[in-house]
C-alpha positions as CSV (number, residue, x, y, z in Angstrom):
1,M,90.0,23.1,75.6
2,L,88.6,24.3,71.9
3,L,89.8,27.5,71.0
4,F,88.0,30.2,68.7
5,R,89.1,32.0,66.3
6,K,87.7,36.0,65.8
7,V,86.1,36.3,62.7
8,N,87.8,39.3,61.7
9,D,91.1,37.3,62.6
10,P,94.2,38.0,60.1
11,L,94.8,34.5,59.2
12,Y,90.9,34.4,58.0
13,A,90.6,37.9,56.0
14,N,90.9,37.7,52.5
15,R,90.6,34.2,52.0
16,P,90.4,33.4,48.6
17,R,86.5,32.9,47.5
18,L,85.1,30.9,44.3
19,E,83.9,34.2,43.7
20,N,86.7,36.0,44.1
21,Q,89.0,33.9,41.7
22,R,89.4,34.6,38.1
23,M,89.1,31.9,35.2
24,A,89.6,32.8,31.5
25,K,87.9,29.9,29.5
26,R,86.8,29.1,25.2
27,L,84.0,27.5,24.2
28,L,83.1,26.4,20.8
29,I,79.5,25.9,20.7
30,S,77.7,23.4,18.2
31,G,74.1,22.9,17.1
32,R,71.6,25.4,15.9
33,V,73.5,28.6,16.9
34,Q,73.4,31.2,14.0
35,G,70.6,33.4,12.9
36,V,69.2,32.9,16.6
37,G,70.4,35.7,18.4
38,F,73.0,33.9,20.2
39,R,75.8,36.5,19.7
40,Y,73.6,39.1,20.6
41,S,72.0,37.4,23.4
42,M,75.7,36.5,25.1
43,A,76.7,39.8,24.9
44,D,73.5,40.7,26.9
45,E,74.6,37.7,29.8
46,A,77.7,38.2,30.0
47,E,77.6,41.6,30.5
48,R,74.6,41.4,33.4
49,L,77.0,38.6,34.6
50,G,80.1,41.1,34.9
51,V,81.9,38.5,32.6
52,T,84.4,40.3,29.8
53,G,85.7,38.3,26.5
54,W,84.0,37.7,23.5
55,V,82.3,36.0,21.1
56,R,81.7,35.6,17.2
57,N,80.3,33.1,14.5
58,R,82.8,30.9,12.4
59,R,82.4,29.8,9.2
60,D,81.6,26.1,9.8
61,G,78.3,27.1,11.7
62,T,80.1,27.0,15.2
63,V,79.9,30.1,17.5
64,E,83.2,30.4,19.0
65,A,83.4,32.4,22.6
66,V,86.1,33.6,24.8
67,V,85.3,34.5,28.4
68,D,86.6,35.9,31.4
69,G,85.9,36.5,35.0
70,A,85.1,35.5,38.5
71,A,84.8,31.7,38.5
72,D,80.9,31.8,39.3
73,A,80.0,34.0,36.4
74,V,82.4,32.5,34.1
75,D,80.8,29.1,35.1
76,A,76.8,30.7,34.8
77,L,77.4,31.9,31.4
78,L,78.8,28.6,30.6
79,S,75.4,27.0,31.8
80,W,74.2,29.7,30.0
81,A,76.1,28.7,26.8
82,R,74.3,25.1,26.8
83,R,71.4,25.9,26.7
84,G,72.0,29.6,24.3
85,P,69.1,31.8,23.5
86,R,65.4,31.0,22.2
87,G,65.5,29.8,18.8
88,A,68.7,27.8,19.3
89,R,69.7,24.4,19.6
90,V,73.4,23.6,21.9
91,T,74.4,19.9,20.2
92,D,77.7,20.1,22.2
93,V,80.2,22.9,23.8
94,Q,83.6,21.9,24.2
95,V,85.4,24.2,26.8
96,S,89.2,25.0,27.4
97,E,91.4,26.3,29.8
98,I,93.3,30.0,28.2
99,A,95.4,32.5,30.4
100,E,93.8,35.9,28.9
101,S,92.1,38.9,30.0
102,F,89.5,41.7,28.8
103,E,88.8,44.6,29.3
104,R,85.2,44.3,28.5
105,F,82.6,42.2,26.3
106,E,82.7,42.4,22.0
107,M,81.6,40.9,19.0
108,R,83.9,39.7,16.7
109,A,84.1,39.5,13.0
110,T,83.3,36.0,11.8
111,E,86.1,34.0,11.0
């Protein structure tokens, strides 16, 4: 005999889903990524996706970003970072897990 649980059964209520789980990642983006509006475009995309964190140019020609948010939104921003804005040519994105949280997305000064 098969037993079925009601959809609103407490056993299944508030079950964590991928989009509800938060994650944070540090990105180091290489290629033609400075002088092409990468930081501004990334800030716009992060705002659209509801991702917080920061982005900055580095003196070595790379762009560094820390992104924090819902797992699906962070993954979407990571996919965007692998392409970048028009005019960019991304050759590599190094990704590492971090344990940080932010209130908003901002552009930081070059380091």
